[in-house]
N, CA, C and O atoms as CSV, one atom per row, in Angstrom:
chain,resi,resn,atom,element,x,y,z
A,1,UNK,N,N,170.321,90.445,54.542
A,1,UNK,CA,C,169.486,89.055,55.174
A,1,UNK,C,C,169.012,89.136,56.061
A,1,UNK,O,O,168.296,88.174,56.338
A,2,UNK,N,N,169.079,90.453,57.234
A,2,UNK,CA,C,168.169,90.545,58.509
A,2,UNK,C,C,166.718,90.265,57.966
A,2,UNK,O,O,165.929,89.373,58.278
A,3,UNK,N,N,166.563,91.647,56.747
A,3,UNK,CA,C,165.059,91.160,57.027
A,3,UNK,C,C,164.339,89.898,56.341
A,3,UNK,O,O,163.204,89.462,56.532
A,4,UNK,N,N,165.024,89.596,55.762
A,4,UNK,CA,C,165.010,87.917,55.041
A,4,UNK,C,C,164.668,86.982,56.309
A,4,UNK,O,O,163.500,86.614,56.438
A,5,UNK,N,N,165.703,86.554,57.315
A,5,UNK,CA,C,165.661,86.384,57.886
A,5,UNK,C,C,163.913,86.452,59.211
A,5,UNK,O,O,163.600,85.432,59.825
A,6,UNK,N,N,163.363,87.333,59.315
A,6,UNK,CA,C,162.915,88.445,60.028
A,6,UNK,C,C,161.463,87.725,59.133
A,6,UNK,O,O,160.622,87.075,59.753
A,7,UNK,N,N,161.369,87.942,57.785
A,7,UNK,CA,C,160.124,87.409,57.380
A,7,UNK,C,C,159.920,86.008,57.487
A,7,UNK,O,O,158.768,85.606,57.654
A,8,UNK,N,N,161.044,85.048,57.403
A,8,UNK,CA,C,160.870,83.895,57.387
A,8,UNK,C,C,160.395,83.380,58.721
A,8,UNK,O,O,159.530,82.540,58.971
A,9,UNK,N,N,161.426,84.318,59.776
A,9,UNK,CA,C,160.910,83.621,61.519
A,9,UNK,C,C,159.221,84.426,61.384
A,9,UNK,O,O,158.324,83.728,61.857
A,10,UNK,N,N,158.960,85.227,61.037
A,10,UNK,CA,C,157.500,85.418,61.299
A,10,UNK,C,C,156.510,84.297,60.970
A,10,UNK,O,O,155.604,83.796,61.636
A,11,UNK,N,N,157.160,83.962,59.210
A,11,UNK,CA,C,155.645,82.883,58.555
A,11,UNK,C,C,155.807,82.207,60.003
A,11,UNK,O,O,154.915,82.292,60.847
A,12,UNK,N,N,157.353,81.342,60.284
A,12,UNK,CA,C,157.686,80.338,60.597
A,12,UNK,C,C,156.468,80.199,61.959
A,12,UNK,O,O,155.432,79.536,61.989
A,13,UNK,N,N,157.184,81.265,63.197
A,13,UNK,CA,C,156.267,81.033,64.341
A,13,UNK,C,C,154.935,81.306,63.729
A,13,UNK,O,O,154.065,81.413,64.593
A,14,UNK,N,N,154.537,81.442,62.598
A,14,UNK,CA,C,152.941,81.463,63.053
A,14,UNK,C,C,152.148,80.496,62.514
A,14,UNK,O,O,151.081,79.943,62.780
A,15,UNK,N,N,153.045,80.459,61.623
A,15,UNK,CA,C,153.199,78.592,61.610
A,15,UNK,C,C,152.964,77.675,62.467
A,15,UNK,O,O,151.866,77.138,62.324
A,16,UNK,N,N,153.753,77.210,63.512
A,16,UNK,CA,C,153.931,76.857,64.431
A,16,UNK,C,C,153.009,77.005,65.604
A,16,UNK,O,O,152.544,76.126,66.330
A,17,UNK,N,N,152.866,78.140,65.630
A,17,UNK,CA,C,150.851,78.791,66.585
A,17,UNK,C,C,150.357,78.381,66.109
A,17,UNK,O,O,149.683,77.489,66.624
A,18,UNK,N,N,150.244,78.636,64.774
A,18,UNK,CA,C,148.873,77.458,64.279
A,18,UNK,C,C,148.984,75.528,64.447
A,18,UNK,O,O,148.040,74.921,64.953
A,19,UNK,N,N,149.963,74.949,64.060
A,19,UNK,CA,C,150.115,73.931,64.495
A,19,UNK,C,C,149.411,73.880,65.858
A,19,UNK,O,O,148.493,73.168,66.266
A,20,UNK,N,N,150.185,74.937,66.484
A,20,UNK,CA,C,149.749,74.293,68.517
A,20,UNK,C,C,148.668,74.313,68.744
A,20,UNK,O,O,147.971,73.502,69.353
A,21,UNK,N,N,148.244,75.981,67.901
A,21,UNK,CA,C,146.345,75.380,67.818
A,21,UNK,C,C,145.676,74.551,67.533
A,21,UNK,O,O,144.619,74.536,68.164
A,22,UNK,N,N,145.814,73.752,66.784
A,22,UNK,CA,C,145.331,72.298,65.747
A,22,UNK,C,C,145.284,71.385,67.022
A,22,UNK,O,O,144.239,70.941,67.498
A,23,UNK,N,N,146.479,71.170,67.491
A,23,UNK,CA,C,147.388,69.837,68.155
A,23,UNK,C,C,146.310,70.189,69.848
A,23,UNK,O,O,145.736,69.492,70.685
A,24,UNK,N,N,146.517,71.542,69.628
A,24,UNK,CA,C,144.986,71.816,71.141
A,24,UNK,C,C,145.951,72.327,72.480
A,24,UNK,O,O,145.687,72.456,73.675
A,25,UNK,N,N,147.415,72.589,71.529
A,25,UNK,CA,C,148.405,73.222,73.168
A,25,UNK,C,C,147.520,73.642,74.305
A,25,UNK,O,O,146.345,73.371,74.059
A,26,UNK,N,N,147.667,74.100,75.237
A,26,UNK,CA,C,147.186,74.964,76.094
A,26,UNK,C,C,147.233,75.788,76.274
A,26,UNK,O,O,146.231,76.460,76.515
A,27,UNK,N,N,148.997,76.474,76.268
A,27,UNK,CA,C,149.837,77.387,75.808
A,27,UNK,C,C,150.127,78.263,74.630
A,27,UNK,O,O,150.959,79.164,74.524
A,28,UNK,N,N,149.355,77.850,73.863
A,28,UNK,CA,C,149.638,78.339,72.393
A,28,UNK,C,C,151.019,79.883,72.340
A,28,UNK,O,O,151.188,80.864,73.064
A,29,UNK,N,N,151.506,79.524,71.488
A,29,UNK,CA,C,152.751,81.134,71.508
A,29,UNK,C,C,151.192,81.965,70.830
A,29,UNK,O,O,150.141,81.659,70.267
A,30,UNK,N,N,152.134,83.517,71.490
A,30,UNK,CA,C,151.448,84.576,70.642
A,30,UNK,C,C,151.634,84.919,69.434
A,30,UNK,O,O,152.717,84.818,68.857
A,31,UNK,N,N,150.593,85.356,68.940
A,31,UNK,CA,C,150.679,86.188,67.249
A,31,UNK,C,C,152.892,86.786,67.091
A,31,UNK,O,O,153.411,87.413,68.014
A,32,UNK,N,N,153.369,86.550,66.338
A,32,UNK,CA,C,154.627,86.684,66.166
A,32,UNK,C,C,154.238,89.037,67.006
A,32,UNK,O,O,155.082,89.749,67.549
A,33,UNK,N,N,153.340,89.252,66.824
A,33,UNK,CA,C,153.376,91.048,66.378
A,33,UNK,C,C,153.290,90.906,67.798
A,33,UNK,O,O,154.122,91.678,68.276
A,34,UNK,N,N,152.564,90.169,68.883
A,34,UNK,CA,C,152.475,90.049,70.785
A,34,UNK,C,C,153.762,88.558,71.120
A,34,UNK,O,O,153.934,88.036,72.222
A,35,UNK,N,N,154.290,88.278,70.170
A,35,UNK,CA,C,155.203,87.444,70.716
A,35,UNK,C,C,156.469,88.014,71.879
A,35,UNK,O,O,157.131,88.940,71.412
A,36,UNK,N,N,156.831,87.620,73.164
A,36,UNK,CA,C,157.958,88.408,73.452
A,36,UNK,C,C,158.734,88.496,72.909
A,36,UNK,O,O,158.692,87.578,72.091
A,37,UNK,N,N,159.914,89.305,72.711
A,37,UNK,CA,C,161.494,89.161,72.336
A,37,UNK,C,C,162.113,88.471,72.463
A,37,UNK,O,O,163.030,88.494,71.642
A,38,UNK,N,N,162.163,87.426,73.429
A,38,UNK,CA,C,163.560,86.037,73.344
A,38,UNK,C,C,162.665,85.747,72.007
A,38,UNK,O,O,162.893,86.131,70.860
A,39,UNK,N,N,161.367,84.802,72.590
A,39,UNK,CA,C,160.736,84.301,72.032
A,39,UNK,C,C,161.005,84.403,70.129
A,39,UNK,O,O,161.532,83.539,69.429
A,40,UNK,N,N,160.431,85.771,69.675
A,40,UNK,CA,C,160.736,86.271,67.680
A,40,UNK,C,C,162.698,85.896,67.917
A,40,UNK,O,O,163.156,85.036,67.165
A,41,UNK,N,N,163.513,86.457,68.765
A,41,UNK,CA,C,164.832,85.859,69.033
A,41,UNK,C,C,165.016,84.343,68.439
A,41,UNK,O,O,165.402,83.910,67.353
A,42,UNK,N,N,164.709,83.935,69.260
A,42,UNK,CA,C,164.204,81.980,69.315
A,42,UNK,C,C,164.012,81.352,67.850
A,42,UNK,O,O,164.553,80.342,67.400
A,43,UNK,N,N,162.814,82.488,67.026
A,43,UNK,CA,C,162.760,82.226,66.263
A,43,UNK,C,C,163.749,82.436,64.945
A,43,UNK,O,O,164.030,81.472,64.233
A,44,UNK,N,N,164.218,83.675,64.695
A,44,UNK,CA,C,165.459,83.668,63.780
A,44,UNK,C,C,166.495,82.893,64.363
A,44,UNK,O,O,167.298,82.284,63.656
A,45,UNK,N,N,166.523,82.878,65.262
A,45,UNK,CA,C,168.307,81.906,65.717
A,45,UNK,C,C,167.772,80.820,64.385
A,45,UNK,O,O,168.254,80.655,63.265
A,46,UNK,N,N,166.366,80.080,65.174
A,46,UNK,CA,C,165.831,78.941,64.303
A,46,UNK,C,C,166.291,79.234,62.880
A,46,UNK,O,O,167.191,78.594,62.336
A,47,UNK,N,N,165.586,80.297,62.271
A,47,UNK,CA,C,165.595,80.271,60.968
A,47,UNK,C,C,167.450,80.496,59.685
A,47,UNK,O,O,167.694,80.206,58.514
A,48,UNK,N,N,168.034,80.957,60.503
A,48,UNK,CA,C,169.476,81.703,60.847
A,48,UNK,C,C,170.365,79.836,60.854
A,48,UNK,O,O,171.237,79.386,60.110
A,49,UNK,N,N,169.952,79.479,61.517
A,49,UNK,CA,C,170.812,77.591,62.217
A,49,UNK,C,C,169.804,76.541,60.691
A,49,UNK,O,O,170.329,75.635,60.045
A,50,UNK,N,N,168.460,77.009,60.510
A,50,UNK,CA,C,168.797,76.216,59.041
A,50,UNK,C,C,168.737,76.805,58.059
A,50,UNK,O,O,168.424,75.956,57.224
A,51,UNK,N,N,168.827,77.699,57.599
A,51,UNK,CA,C,169.250,78.306,56.957
A,51,UNK,C,C,171.139,77.702,56.125
A,51,UNK,O,O,171.564,77.544,54.981
A,52,UNK,N,N,171.644,77.575,57.373
A,52,UNK,CA,C,172.901,76.837,58.102
A,52,UNK,C,C,173.104,75.583,57.204
A,52,UNK,O,O,174.288,75.349,56.965
A,53,UNK,N,N,172.451,74.965,56.808
A,53,UNK,CA,C,171.494,73.556,56.795
A,53,UNK,C,C,171.245,72.500,57.955
A,53,UNK,O,O,171.391,71.285,57.822
A,54,UNK,N,N,170.724,73.354,59.473
A,54,UNK,CA,C,170.283,72.240,60.354
A,54,UNK,C,C,169.395,71.372,59.835
A,54,UNK,O,O,168.610,71.978,59.106
A,55,UNK,N,N,169.110,69.872,59.908
A,55,UNK,CA,C,168.217,69.198,60.247
A,55,UNK,C,C,167.464,69.804,60.961
A,55,UNK,O,O,167.797,70.887,61.441
A,56,UNK,N,N,165.685,68.969,61.313
A,56,UNK,CA,C,164.506,69.106,62.097
A,56,UNK,C,C,164.961,69.342,63.673
A,56,UNK,O,O,164.686,70.237,64.473
A,57,UNK,N,N,165.855,68.032,63.780
A,57,UNK,CA,C,166.389,67.258,65.274
A,57,UNK,C,C,167.751,68.826,65.075
A,57,UNK,O,O,167.087,69.754,65.537
A,58,UNK,N,N,169.114,69.426,64.667
A,58,UNK,CA,C,169.701,70.047,64.831
A,58,UNK,C,C,168.882,71.038,65.264
A,58,UNK,O,O,168.972,71.159,66.486
A,59,UNK,N,N,168.089,71.827,64.742
A,59,UNK,CA,C,167.089,72.934,65.428
A,59,UNK,C,C,166.634,71.948,66.707
A,59,UNK,O,O,166.987,72.665,67.643
A,60,UNK,N,N,166.258,71.149,67.114
A,60,UNK,CA,C,165.076,71.316,68.046
A,60,UNK,C,C,166.286,71.254,69.269
A,60,UNK,O,O,166.079,71.862,70.319
A,61,UNK,N,N,167.750,70.368,69.043
A,61,UNK,CA,C,168.182,70.900,70.001
A,61,UNK,C,C,170.020,72.120,70.047
A,61,UNK,O,O,170.988,72.141,70.808
A,62,UNK,N,N,169.631,72.912,68.792
A,62,UNK,CA,C,169.987,73.944,69.384
A,62,UNK,C,C,168.399,74.555,69.943
A,62,UNK,O,O,168.353,74.649,71.170
A,63,UNK,N,N,167.278,74.921,69.303
A,63,UNK,CA,C,166.138,75.803,70.387
A,63,UNK,C,C,166.395,75.465,72.586
A,63,UNK,O,O,166.576,76.275,73.496
A,64,UNK,N,N,166.224,73.252,72.592
A,64,UNK,CA,C,167.035,73.633,73.604
A,64,UNK,C,C,168.229,74.089,73.863
A,64,UNK,O,O,168.282,74.027,75.091
A,65,UNK,N,N,169.436,74.597,73.406
A,65,UNK,CA,C,170.298,74.938,74.054
A,65,UNK,C,C,170.010,76.350,74.765
A,65,UNK,O,O,170.342,76.846,75.842
A,66,UNK,N,N,168.764,77.032,72.988
A,66,UNK,CA,C,169.122,78.710,73.267
A,66,UNK,C,C,168.178,78.463,75.011
A,66,UNK,O,O,168.562,78.811,76.127
A,67,UNK,N,N,166.920,77.766,74.620
A,67,UNK,CA,C,165.968,77.661,75.961
A,67,UNK,C,C,167.099,77.424,77.366
A,67,UNK,O,O,167.337,78.263,78.235
A,68,UNK,N,N,167.496,76.463,77.292
A,68,UNK,CA,C,168.475,76.144,78.854
A,68,UNK,C,C,169.191,77.450,79.143
A,68,UNK,O,O,169.026,77.890,80.281
A,69,UNK,N,N,170.096,78.273,78.163
A,69,UNK,CA,C,171.085,79.150,78.476
A,69,UNK,C,C,170.449,80.213,78.701
A,69,UNK,O,O,171.228,81.105,79.038
A,70,UNK,N,N,168.871,80.695,78.658
A,70,UNK,CA,C,168.424,81.479,78.940
A,70,UNK,C,C,167.971,81.039,80.230
A,70,UNK,O,O,167.719,82.117,80.768
A,71,UNK,N,N,167.643,79.929,81.273
A,71,UNK,CA,C,167.121,80.171,81.947
A,71,UNK,C,C,166.136,79.051,82.265
A,71,UNK,O,O,165.556,78.680,83.285
A,72,UNK,N,N,166.171,78.698,81.119
A,72,UNK,CA,C,164.867,77.378,81.364
A,72,UNK,C,C,165.018,76.104,81.603
A,72,UNK,O,O,166.118,75.649,81.288
A,73,UNK,N,N,164.050,75.185,82.187
A,73,UNK,CA,C,164.207,73.529,82.706
A,73,UNK,C,C,163.030,72.985,81.822
A,73,UNK,O,O,162.072,73.395,81.166
A,74,UNK,N,N,163.706,71.738,82.215
A,74,UNK,CA,C,162.313,70.637,81.800
A,74,UNK,C,C,161.183,71.246,83.003
A,74,UNK,O,O,161.350,72.100,83.874
A,75,UNK,N,N,160.291,70.633,82.735
A,75,UNK,CA,C,159.067,70.824,83.428
A,75,UNK,C,C,157.540,70.047,82.736
A,75,UNK,O,O,157.434,70.044,81.510
A,76,UNK,N,N,156.622,69.532,83.436
A,76,UNK,CA,C,155.730,68.937,83.010
A,76,UNK,C,C,154.547,69.793,82.347
A,76,UNK,O,O,153.544,69.246,81.887
A,77,UNK,N,N,154.732,71.086,82.338
A,77,UNK,CA,C,153.734,71.606,81.557
A,77,UNK,C,C,154.786,73.027,81.209
A,77,UNK,O,O,155.853,73.277,81.771
A,78,UNK,N,N,154.148,73.791,80.172
A,78,UNK,CA,C,154.633,74.775,79.433
A,78,UNK,C,C,154.440,75.782,80.421
A,78,UNK,O,O,153.221,75.751,80.587
A,79,UNK,N,N,154.959,76.764,81.270
A,79,UNK,CA,C,154.377,78.608,81.945
A,79,UNK,C,C,155.915,78.752,81.766
A,79,UNK,O,O,156.900,78.214,82.271
A,80,UNK,N,N,155.631,79.991,80.556
A,80,UNK,CA,C,156.610,81.189,81.293
A,80,UNK,C,C,157.500,81.724,81.969
A,80,UNK,O,O,158.711,81.942,82.007
A,81,UNK,N,N,155.857,81.990,82.886
A,81,UNK,CA,C,156.592,82.449,84.474
A,81,UNK,C,C,157.566,82.218,85.056
A,81,UNK,O,O,158.430,83.016,85.421
A,82,UNK,N,N,157.485,80.262,85.307
A,82,UNK,CA,C,158.919,79.499,85.743
A,82,UNK,C,C,159.599,79.060,85.101
A,82,UNK,O,O,160.338,78.099,85.316
A,83,UNK,N,N,159.455,79.812,83.989
A,83,UNK,CA,C,160.435,79.409,82.558
A,83,UNK,C,C,160.391,77.607,82.729
A,83,UNK,O,O,161.280,77.082,83.400
A,84,UNK,N,N,159.445,76.848,82.162
A,84,UNK,CA,C,159.594,75.349,82.155
A,84,UNK,C,C,158.868,74.822,81.343
A,84,UNK,O,O,157.663,75.009,81.510
A,85,UNK,N,N,159.180,74.220,80.508
A,85,UNK,CA,C,158.623,73.347,79.097
A,85,UNK,C,C,158.995,71.751,78.461
A,85,UNK,O,O,159.909,71.207,77.841
A,86,UNK,N,N,157.787,71.435,78.994
A,86,UNK,CA,C,157.596,69.705,78.853
A,86,UNK,C,C,159.018,69.266,76.982
A,86,UNK,O,O,159.537,68.165,76.805
A,87,UNK,N,N,159.181,70.277,76.198
A,87,UNK,CA,C,159.800,69.992,75.233
A,87,UNK,C,C,161.227,69.568,75.264
A,87,UNK,O,O,161.687,68.764,74.453
A,88,UNK,N,N,162.281,70.418,76.717
A,88,UNK,CA,C,163.286,70.035,76.235
A,88,UNK,C,C,164.200,69.094,77.137
A,88,UNK,O,O,164.958,69.033,78.105
A,89,UNK,N,N,163.438,68.258,75.888
A,89,UNK,CA,C,164.526,66.634,76.083
A,89,UNK,C,C,165.028,66.264,74.886
A,89,UNK,O,O,164.677,66.891,73.886
A,90,UNK,N,N,165.805,65.338,74.799
A,90,UNK,CA,C,166.270,65.151,73.767
A,90,UNK,C,C,165.044,64.434,72.663
A,90,UNK,O,O,163.957,63.874,72.803
A,91,UNK,N,N,166.093,64.895,71.322
A,91,UNK,CA,C,164.655,65.126,69.589
A,91,UNK,C,C,163.886,63.502,70.115
A,91,UNK,O,O,162.694,63.194,70.129
A,92,UNK,N,N,165.158,62.657,70.526
A,92,UNK,CA,C,163.965,61.377,70.070
A,92,UNK,C,C,163.107,61.087,70.838
A,92,UNK,O,O,162.222,60.251,70.651
A,93,UNK,N,N,163.375,62.110,72.301
A,93,UNK,CA,C,162.086,61.657,73.362
A,93,UNK,C,C,160.763,62.433,73.177
A,93,UNK,O,O,159.752,62.404,73.880
A,94,UNK,N,N,161.075,63.262,71.845
A,94,UNK,CA,C,159.366,64.027,71.573
A,94,UNK,C,C,157.987,63.081,71.077
A,94,UNK,O,O,158.281,62.757,69.926
A,95,UNK,N,N,157.362,62.808,71.225
A,95,UNK,CA,C,156.196,62.539,70.289
A,95,UNK,C,C,156.278,63.291,69.332
A,95,UNK,O,O,156.756,64.426,69.312
A,96,UNK,N,N,155.521,62.316,67.952
A,96,UNK,CA,C,155.561,62.994,66.472
A,96,UNK,C,C,154.646,64.073,66.470
A,96,UNK,O,O,154.538,64.817,65.496
A,97,UNK,N,N,153.848,64.226,67.713
A,97,UNK,CA,C,153.111,66.083,67.409
A,97,UNK,C,C,153.983,67.118,67.801
A,97,UNK,O,O,153.861,68.318,67.558
A,98,UNK,N,N,154.851,66.562,68.413
A,98,UNK,CA,C,156.276,67.396,68.729
A,98,UNK,C,C,156.966,67.849,67.635
A,98,UNK,O,O,156.900,68.997,67.196
A,99,UNK,N,N,157.801,66.721,67.079
A,99,UNK,CA,C,158.382,66.431,66.470
A,99,UNK,C,C,158.392,67.328,64.860
A,99,UNK,O,O,159.384,67.582,64.176
A,100,UNK,N,N,156.617,67.754,64.507
A,100,UNK,CA,C,155.785,68.126,63.793
A,100,UNK,C,C,156.851,70.037,63.406
A,100,UNK,O,O,157.371,70.536,62.408
A,101,UNK,N,N,156.709,70.372,64.555
A,101,UNK,CA,C,156.692,71.089,65.154
A,101,UNK,C,C,158.311,71.912,63.979
A,101,UNK,O,O,158.695,72.689,63.105
A,102,UNK,N,N,158.587,70.928,64.928
A,102,UNK,CA,C,160.480,71.504,64.201
A,102,UNK,C,C,160.357,71.000,62.633
A,102,UNK,O,O,160.622,71.984,61.942
A,103,UNK,N,N,160.023,69.713,61.682
A,103,UNK,CA,C,159.951,69.338,60.518
A,103,UNK,C,C,159.024,70.876,59.827
A,103,UNK,O,O,159.688,71.594,59.079
A,104,UNK,N,N,157.368,71.339,60.152
A,104,UNK,CA,C,157.339,72.266,59.684
A,104,UNK,C,C,158.256,73.770,60.175
A,104,UNK,O,O,157.583,74.751,60.489
A,105,UNK,N,N,158.999,73.814,60.193
A,105,UNK,CA,C,160.041,75.031,60.573
A,105,UNK,C,C,161.061,74.764,59.484
A,105,UNK,O,O,161.355,75.640,58.671
A,106,UNK,N,N,161.697,73.337,59.464
A,106,UNK,CA,C,162.580,73.303,59.017
A,106,UNK,C,C,161.847,73.209,57.197
A,106,UNK,O,O,162.576,73.803,56.403
A,107,UNK,N,N,160.665,72.610,56.592
A,107,UNK,CA,C,159.942,73.226,55.716
A,107,UNK,C,C,159.816,74.729,55.431
A,107,UNK,O,O,160.132,75.249,54.361
A,108,UNK,N,N,159.427,75.235,56.269
A,108,UNK,CA,C,158.825,76.510,56.251
A,108,UNK,C,C,160.384,77.124,55.188
A,108,UNK,O,O,160.426,77.547,54.033
A,109,UNK,N,N,161.089,76.990,55.852
A,109,UNK,CA,C,162.840,77.980,55.698
A,109,UNK,C,C,163.365,77.447,54.251
A,109,UNK,O,O,164.038,78.068,53.429
A,110,UNK,N,N,162.899,76.211,54.184
A,110,UNK,CA,C,163.518,75.762,52.842
A,110,UNK,C,C,162.888,76.834,51.446
A,110,UNK,O,O,163.410,77.625,50.660
A,111,UNK,N,N,161.514,76.325,51.694
A,111,UNK,CA,C,160.388,76.687,51.097
A,111,UNK,C,C,160.450,78.523,50.740
A,111,UNK,O,O,160.071,78.961,49.654
A,112,UNK,N,N,160.787,79.088,51.440
A,112,UNK,CA,C,161.271,80.727,51.936
A,112,UNK,C,C,162.652,81.386,51.689
A,112,UNK,O,O,162.865,82.584,51.876
A,113,UNK,N,N,163.584,80.477,51.246
A,113,UNK,CA,C,165.141,80.966,50.646
A,113,UNK,C,C,165.560,81.219,49.484
A,113,UNK,O,O,166.732,81.553,49.309
């Protein structure tokens, strides 16, 4: 199952990266092969949770928990060096544009499992 999770995580990560680029994200994720280990682990964790039936909202909440446990905090700007991210808020406070990333991730897992 680990290979399957890795394959789905790679596709979901790179699709979210493409969406970030399309949306004009000033600090888009790196491609999978260049992404830091913590980011790839976060994607794998998201895939596992989606395979267990998590909704897009639950995936966001899990991502927030993952980030907070890793020392990140809410900030106005996404900054890996400072470990701040503007999406570390409750799901209902996310813009539709940001919710689209969770929906895309969820849809990719559903399509590839």
